[in-house]
C-alpha positions in Angstrom: -38.8 17.8 -63.8 -41.8 19.4 -61.7 -43.9 16.6 -59.4 -47.5 16.8 -60.6 -49.3 14.1 -57.6 -49.7 15.4 -55.1 -49.4 12.5 -53.1 -46.3 11.3 -54.9 -44.5 14.7 -53.5 -46.0 14.0 -50.2 -44.5 10.6 -50.1 -41.1 11.5 -52.1 -41.2 14.3 -49.1 -41.9 11.8 -46.6 -38.9 9.3 -47.4 -36.5 12.5 -47.6 -37.8 13.6 -44.3 -37.1 10.1 -42.7 -33.3 10.0 -44.3 -32.8 13.5 -42.6 -33.9 12.2 -39.5 -32.3 9.2 -39.6 -29.1 10.8 -40.7 -28.4 13.2 -37.2 -29.5 10.9 -34.9 -27.2 8.1 -33.6 -27.3 4.6 -34.3 -30.7 2.9 -33.0 -30.2 0.7 -29.0 -32.2 -2.0 -27.6 -34.4 -0.8 -25.1 -36.0 -1.8 -21.3 -37.5 -0.3 -18.3 -34.6 -2.0 -16.3 -36.6 -5.0 -14.9 -33.8 -7.2 -12.7 -35.1 -10.7 -14.3 -35.5 -9.1 -17.9 -33.6 -5.5 -18.1 -33.8 -5.1 -22.2 -37.5 -6.4 -21.8 -40.2 -3.3 -22.2 -39.8 0.0 -23.5 -39.6 3.5 -22.0 -41.7 6.3 -23.6 -45.1 5.7 -23.8 -48.5 3.9 -22.3 -50.0 1.2 -24.6 -53.5 1.9 -24.6 -54.6 -0.5 -27.2 -53.6 -3.5 -29.6 -55.5 -4.8 -31.9 -53.4 -8.3 -34.1 -54.7 -9.7 -37.3 -53.3 -12.4 -37.8 -53.5 -14.9 -41.3 -53.1 -18.3 -40.8 -52.7 -21.4 -43.5 -50.8 -23.8 -42.0 -47.5 -24.2 -39.8 -45.1 -24.8 -42.2 -46.0 -21.1 -43.5 -45.4 -17.9 -41.3 -48.6 -15.6 -40.5 -49.3 -13.0 -42.3 -49.6 -10.1 -39.7 -50.7 -6.6 -39.1 -50.4 -4.9 -35.5 -51.8 -1.6 -34.5 -51.3 -0.3 -31.4 -52.6 2.8 -29.6 -50.8 4.1 -26.9 -49.8 8.0 -25.2 -46.2 9.1 -25.8 -44.6 9.8 -22.0 -42.8 12.2 -23.4 -41.1 13.7 -26.5 -40.0 10.6 -28.8 -37.5 11.3 -31.9 -37.7 7.1 -31.5 -40.2 4.7 -30.7 -38.9 1.2 -29.5 -41.1 -2.0 -29.7 -40.1 -5.4 -28.6 -40.5 -7.9 -32.0 -37.7 -10.7 -33.2 -38.8 -13.6 -35.6 -40.8 -12.1 -37.8 -40.0 -9.6 -41.0 -41.4 -6.5 -40.8 -42.4 -4.9 -44.5 -43.5 -1.9 -43.8 -44.5 0.4 -40.1 -46.3 3.8 -40.3 -46.5 5.7 -37.0 -49.4 8.7 -36.5 -50.2 8.1 -40.2 -47.1 8.8 -42.0 -44.1 6.0 -43.3 -41.5 5.1 -40.3 -37.9 4.1 -41.1 -37.6 0.7 -38.8 -34.7 -1.0 -37.8 -33.9 -4.6 -35.8 -31.7 -4.2 -33.8 -30.9 -6.8 -30.8 -34.9 -8.4 -29.4 -36.1 -4.8 -30.5 -37.9 -3.3 -33.5 -36.9 0.3 -33.6 -38.7 3.2 -35.5 -38.3 6.3 -36.3 -41.2 9.0 -36.9 -41.3 11.1 -39.7 -40.9 13.5 -37.3 -40.5 13.4 -33.3 -44.3 12.5 -31.1 -44.3 15.3 -28.3 -44.6 14.2 -25.4 -48.6 12.9 -23.9 -49.6 13.3 -27.4 -51.5 10.6 -29.1 -49.2 7.7 -30.5 -50.4 5.1 -33.7 -48.8 3.1 -34.8 -49.5 0.3 -37.4 -46.8 -2.7 -38.4 -47.2 -5.2 -41.2 -44.9 -8.7 -40.4 -44.8 -11.9 -40.5 -45.1 -14.0 -37.1 -43.1 -17.1 -38.0 -44.3 -20.4 -35.3 -41.6 -22.2 -37.2 -39.2 -23.9 -35.4 -40.1 -22.8 -31.4 -38.6 -23.8 -28.5 -38.3 -20.5 -26.3 -42.0 -19.8 -26.7 -44.7 -17.8 -28.8 -46.2 -19.9 -30.8 -47.2 -23.3 -29.7 -47.5 -25.5 -32.9 -50.5 -28.6 -32.2 -52.1 -32.0 -33.8 -53.7 -30.0 -35.7 -53.4 -25.9 -35.5 -51.2 -23.9 -33.0 -51.8 -22.0 -29.6 -49.8 -19.3 -27.9 -47.9 -19.6 -24.5 -45.9 -16.4 -24.0 -44.9 -16.3 -20.7 -43.2 -14.8 -19.9 -41.6 -12.8 -22.5 -42.4 -15.1 -26.0 -45.6 -12.7 -26.5 -43.0 -10.0 -29.1 -41.9 -13.8 -30.6 -45.4 -13.5 -31.8 -46.1 -9.7 -32.6 -44.1 -6.2 -31.8 -45.4 -4.9 -28.4 -44.5 -3.6 -25.1 -42.9 -6.6 -24.0 -43.7 -6.3 -20.7 -46.6 -7.0 -17.6 -46.4 -3.7 -15.9 -47.9 -1.9 -19.5 -51.5 -4.0 -19.5 -53.6 -2.7 -22.2 -57.2 -4.1 -24.2 -56.7 -6.0 -27.6 -58.5 -7.6 -30.3 -58.0 -10.1 -32.5 -58.9 -10.8 -35.9 -57.9 -13.9 -36.4 -58.3 -15.5 -40.7 -58.3 -19.6 -41.1 -59.1 -21.7 -43.5 -62.5 -23.4 -43.8 -62.8 -26.3 -41.8 -60.6 -24.5 -39.3 -62.4 -22.7 -35.9 -59.9 -20.2 -33.9 -60.6 -18.5 -30.6 -58.8 -15.1 -28.8 -59.2 -13.7 -25.5 -62.1 -12.2 -24.2 -65.3 -12.5 -26.0 -66.3 -12.4 -29.9 -67.3 -9.0 -31.1 -68.6 -10.3 -34.3 -70.2 -13.5 -36.5 -67.8 -15.2 -38.1 -67.0 -13.6 -41.6 -66.8 -16.5 -44.7 -65.3 -15.1 -47.6 -64.1 -18.3 -50.0 -61.8 -21.1 -48.7 -61.7 -18.7 -45.4 -63.2 -17.6 -42.2 -62.5 -14.4 -40.4 -63.1 -14.3 -36.2 -63.3 -11.4 -34.4 -62.5 -10.5 -30.0 -61.9 -8.4 -27.8 -61.2 -8.0 -24.4 -63.2 -6.4 -22.0 -60.1 -5.5 -19.3 -56.8 -4.5 -20.2 -54.0 -7.3 -20.5 -51.0 -8.2 -20.3 -48.4 -9.1 -23.3 -48.1 -12.7 -21.6 -51.6 -13.4 -21.3 -52.6 -13.3 -24.5 -54.2 -16.4 -26.7 -55.2 -17.0 -29.8 -55.5 -21.1 -30.6 -56.2 -22.1 -34.7 -57.3 -25.5 -35.5 -59.6 -28.7 -35.2 -62.1 -27.7 -32.3 -65.2 -27.5 -31.1 -66.8 -24.5 -28.1 -68.6 -25.4 -26.2 -71.0 -22.8 -24.1 -72.1 -22.7 -20.6 -73.2 -20.6 -18.1 -71.4 -20.4 -14.9 -72.2 -18.4 -11.2 -74.7 -15.5 -11.7 -74.6 -16.2 -15.9 -71.0 -15.9 -16.1 -70.2 -17.1 -19.6 -68.0 -19.9 -19.6 -66.2 -21.1 -23.1 -64.4 -24.0 -23.1 -61.7 -24.6 -26.0 -61.2 -28.4 -26.9 -60.4 -30.7 -29.8 -63.7 -31.5 -31.9 -62.7 -35.8 -31.3 -62.4 -35.3 -27.9 -65.5 -33.8 -26.5 -67.5 -35.7 -25.1 -65.0 -37.6 -23.8 -63.6 -34.4 -21.4 -67.8 -33.2 -21.3 -67.0 -34.1 -17.4 -64.3 -32.4 -17.0 -65.4 -29.1 -18.2 -68.9 -29.5 -16.1 -66.1 -28.6 -13.3 -65.3 -25.8 -14.0 -68.2 -24.1 -12.4 -67.7 -26.0 -9.5 -64.5 -24.3 -9.4 -65.5 -20.3 -9.8 -67.8 -20.8 -7.6 -65.4 -22.3 -4.9 -62.9 -19.7 -5.3 -65.4 -17.3 -5.2 -66.6 -18.0 -1.8 -62.9 -17.5 -0.8 -61.4 -14.4 -2.6 -64.5 -12.0 -4.6 -65.9 -12.0 -7.7 -64.5 -13.5 -10.5 -63.1 -10.1 -12.5 -63.7 -10.8 -15.9 -66.2 -11.1 -18.9 -66.1 -15.1 -19.1 -64.0 -18.2 -18.5 -63.2 -21.7 -20.1 -60.5 -24.2 -20.9 -58.3 -24.3 -24.1 -57.6 -28.6 -24.4 -54.8 -28.4 -26.8 -53.4 -31.6 -28.0 -49.6 -30.2 -27.4 -47.0 -31.2 -25.9 -45.8 -27.8 -23.4 -44.7 -29.0 -20.7 -47.0 -27.1 -17.8 -50.1 -25.2 -18.2 -50.7 -21.4 -18.3 -53.3 -19.0 -17.5 -54.1 -17.1 -20.7 -56.9 -14.8 -19.4 -60.0 -15.7 -19.8 -58.4 -19.2 -21.6 -56.5 -21.2 -19.4 -54.2 -23.4 -22.1 -53.9 -26.7 -21.2 -52.2 -30.0 -22.3 -54.5 -32.6 -23.5 -52.3 -35.5 -21.9 -53.4 -34.1 -18.4 -57.1 -35.6 -18.3 -56.3 -38.3 -20.6 -56.8 -40.7 -17.2 -52.9 -42.3 -17.1 -50.8 -41.1 -14.3 -52.8 -38.3 -12.7 -55.6 -38.8 -9.9 -58.5 -37.3 -10.5 -58.3 -35.1 -7.5 -54.6 -34.1 -8.7 -56.2 -32.5 -12.3 -58.8 -30.5 -10.3 -56.5 -29.1 -8.7 -54.4 -28.1 -11.3 -57.2 -26.8 -13.0 -58.1 -24.8 -9.7 -54.8 -23.5 -10.1 -54.7 -22.5 -13.2 -58.5 -20.3 -12.3 -56.9 -18.9 -9.3 -54.1 -17.1 -11.5 -57.0 -15.2 -13.3 -57.5 -13.5 -9.9 -53.6 -13.5 -9.0 -51.5 -12.7 -11.4 -54.3 -12.1 -14.6 -56.3 -9.1 -12.7 -53.5 -8.2 -11.0 -50.8 -7.7 -12.8 -46.4 -8.0 -10.8 -45.1 -5.5 -11.2 -41.8 -6.4 -11.8 -40.8 -10.3 -12.6 -39.5 -10.1 -9.7 -43.0 -10.3 -7.7 -43.6 -13.6 -9.7 -44.1 -14.9 -6.2 -47.2 -13.5 -5.8 -48.9 -14.9 -8.7 -47.8 -18.3 -8.5 -47.8 -18.6 -5.1 -51.4 -17.4 -4.5 -52.5 -19.8 -7.5 -50.7 -23.0 -5.6 -52.7 -22.0 -2.1 -55.7 -22.3 -3.4 -54.7 -25.2 -5.2 -53.6 -27.1 -2.1 -56.4 -25.4 -0.1 -58.6 -27.0 -2.7 -56.8 -30.5 -2.2 -56.8 -30.2 1.1 -61.0 -29.8 1.1 -61.1 -33.1 -1.2 -59.1 -34.9 1.8 -56.7 -36.2 -0.1 -53.3 -34.1 0.6 -53.4 -32.4 3.1 -52.6 -28.3 3.8 -50.4 -28.8 6.9 -48.5 -31.8 5.3 -47.8 -30.0 2.3 -46.8 -27.0 3.7 -44.7 -29.1 5.8 -43.0 -30.7 3.5 -42.5 -27.6 1.6 -40.7 -25.8 5.1 -37.7 -29.2 4.7 -37.1 -28.4 1.5 -37.9 -24.5 1.3 -33.8 -23.4 2.2 -32.6 -25.8 -0.2 -35.0 -24.6 -2.8 -33.6 -20.9 -2.2 -30.1 -22.1 -2.4 -31.1 -23.4 -6.2 -33.5 -20.0 -7.5 -32.8 -17.6 -4.8 -35.9 -16.7 -2.1 -39.4 -15.6 -3.0 -39.6 -12.4 -4.3 -35.9 -11.9 -5.2 -35.5 -15.2 -7.7 -32.6 -15.8 -9.8 -32.2 -14.4 -13.2 -32.8 -17.4 -15.5 -30.0 -19.5 -17.6 -29.9 -17.9 -20.9 -31.9 -19.6 -23.8 -34.1 -21.5 -20.3 -36.4 -18.2 -19.9 -39.1 -21.0 -17.8 -36.1 -22.2 -15.5 -37.7 -19.0 -14.3 -40.3 -21.3 -12.8 -38.4 -23.0 -9.7 -40.0 -24.8 -7.3 -39.3 -22.1 -4.7 -42.0 -19.8 -7.0 -44.7 -22.4 -6.0 -44.6 -24.2 -3.2 -41.6 -21.9 -1.5 -44.7 -18.8 -2.1 -47.2 -20.1 -0.8 -45.6 -20.9 2.5 -45.1 -17.3 3.1 -48.8 -17.4 2.5 -49.6 -20.0 5.3 -46.9 -17.8 7.4 -48.8 -14.8 7.0 -51.9 -17.1 8.3 -50.2 -18.7 11.0 -48.9 -15.1 12.3 -52.1 -13.4 12.1 -54.5 -15.6 11.7 -57.3 -16.9 9.4 -60.0 -14.3 9.9 -57.7 -10.9 9.2 -55.7 -13.2 6.4 -58.5 -14.2 4.3 -59.0 -10.2 4.5 -56.6 -9.4 2.7 -56.9 -11.6 0.7 -60.1 -10.5 -0.6 -59.0 -6.5 -0.1 -55.7 -7.4 -2.6 -57.3 -8.3 -6.2 -60.5 -5.6 -5.1 -58.5 -3.0 -5.0 -55.8 -4.3 -7.5 -58.5 -5.4 -9.7 -56.9 -4.6 -14.0 -53.9 -3.2 -11.9 -50.9 -4.0 -10.9 -48.6 -4.3 -7.5 -46.1 -5.3 -6.2 -45.1 -7.5 -2.8 -44.5 -3.9 -1.2 -47.8 -3.1 -2.0 -48.5 -6.6 -0.7 -46.8 -6.2 2.2 -48.5 -2.9 2.9 -51.7 -4.3 2.4 -51.7 -7.0 5.1 -50.1 -4.5 7.4 -52.9 -2.3 7.2 -55.6 -6.0 7.8 -53.4 -7.2 10.4 -53.7 -3.8 12.7 -49.3 -3.4 12.6 -46.2 -2.7 10.4 -46.0 -7.0 9.8 -42.7 -5.5 7.4 -40.0 -7.3 10.0 -41.7 -10.8 9.9 -43.0 -10.9 6.2 -39.2 -9.7 5.2 -37.0 -12.4 5.9 -39.6 -15.4 4.4 -39.4 -12.9 0.9 -35.9 -12.1 1.2 -33.7 -14.4 2.9 -31.7 -17.1 1.9 -33.0 -19.5 4.9 -36.1 -20.2 6.1 -37.6 -18.7 9.1 -39.1 -20.6 12.3 -42.5 -21.2 11.1 -45.7 -19.6 14.1 -47.0 -21.7 15.6 -44.9 -24.8 14.5 -41.4 -24.9 16.2 -41.4 -28.7 15.3 -40.5 -28.1 12.4 -36.9 -26.9 12.1 -34.4 -29.9 11.7 -36.6 -32.4 11.0 -36.5 -34.0 7.4 -39.5 -33.9 5.3 -41.3 -36.8 4.0 -43.5 -36.7 0.6 -43.9 -36.0 -2.3 -44.4 -31.9 -2.0 -43.0 -30.1 -5.4 -40.3 -32.2 -6.9 -37.6 -30.3 -6.0 -36.7 -29.9 -10.5 -36.7 -26.8 -11.9 -40.7 -25.4 -12.8 -42.3 -28.1 -10.4 -45.1 -26.3 -8.4 -48.0 -28.6 -8.0 -49.2 -31.4 -5.7 -48.2 -33.8 -6.9 -47.7 -37.9 -6.1 -45.3 -40.8 -7.7 -45.3 -39.2 -11.8 -47.2 -36.1 -11.5 -44.7 -34.6 -9.2 -42.2 -34.8 -11.6 -43.3 -34.2 -14.6 -45.9 -31.2 -14.3 -45.9 -27.6 -13.8 -48.6 -25.8 -13.4 -47.4 -21.9 -13.8 
């Protein structure tokens, strides 16, 4: 039989090529970049430059139809390409414009391109798949009363879309979200095109101006009001709240500009294109620093059980993460203390400034619990891995108040002026980048004018807590108060019910 159609001939040749390539390669295996806490997270061999994500939302009872387009660069010759992806069905995959074979192995999606990708060559991947919000208890999509939102920390982005799911590989993001009329879709970054109404649906498009880790991606669909404002030096503010709660929440939304101004006085200019809070009618047990649009549970603002000063300090915690954790992203998950320790530090400093919970008292109480926290969760810079199926268990008191305690000790050791210079240099020199514990020790030593390795290593890696500079009286005395409840994930300043109930990641 003679093939008369060039397109048909090309399609059959590509399919035959894929079959031959697959026949000579060993079976696909899940890969990772060797993170100590998540060894199979991330993938070697390429650097993602951008994601273009399209989601078609219908309701919470059905998977979303989705298309993920990845532009990357090969770092070595690739006969196969591993992506992190699970909880979705793949319909098709292409690599550099040609059909690619795809197989799921553990939590990896393994692509076999029609021809190997050469080292240092562009890599354009298109995957048509579903993204399933149903039955999620391990992160990713979070159902809300009127739609959904995203909570991908620490390793759940690949439960939503195929990706290189490790914070060490940041990339630019574009989001295209289609939803039924009457709902509003939002995402990280800024709107780059007017919403397009087509029949019974509307499509929104957003894009980030700065690279972002996959764990910080945010998409929300619901009956939402989008409230615009202006922050310091003309910074656009964008808050997303349940439409029915807009008036009640407005006093809280108006506090954000002042919070940003307060942070900028201490660490320098806000690092992104805009900022706002996403308040969702959902139950998560935590708040989350998704980039430019921090996620909050609506019951935090309900006026029941949480004093106003506490709510504000939690808002500052997530805002501080925009510098510490979002703009400066951890090199490995063992560097999580740099995110949470700093966010807790500024949260505590803010509460101290309100005259509600002194920094010294909180640090003294944390010091008395520090050995217990280290025994339970490991030292701050080498935390124990979470139990299988309990990834949120990584967020223990030792990476919150236990890590803020390191910053307090450093300030005690080198003085306030040098410490504040370290903080400003850290976020300025690592902006839009990744950095780890060794980088922080190196920078701190430079600013202090002496090698701080011997001082900081016991604080970072010791099984027990070193003596606190300037406070010999702290050792050996029982603490009173409520700093950190000792429950997994608890880490924000609190009193009473709030201490036991909340976690600000």
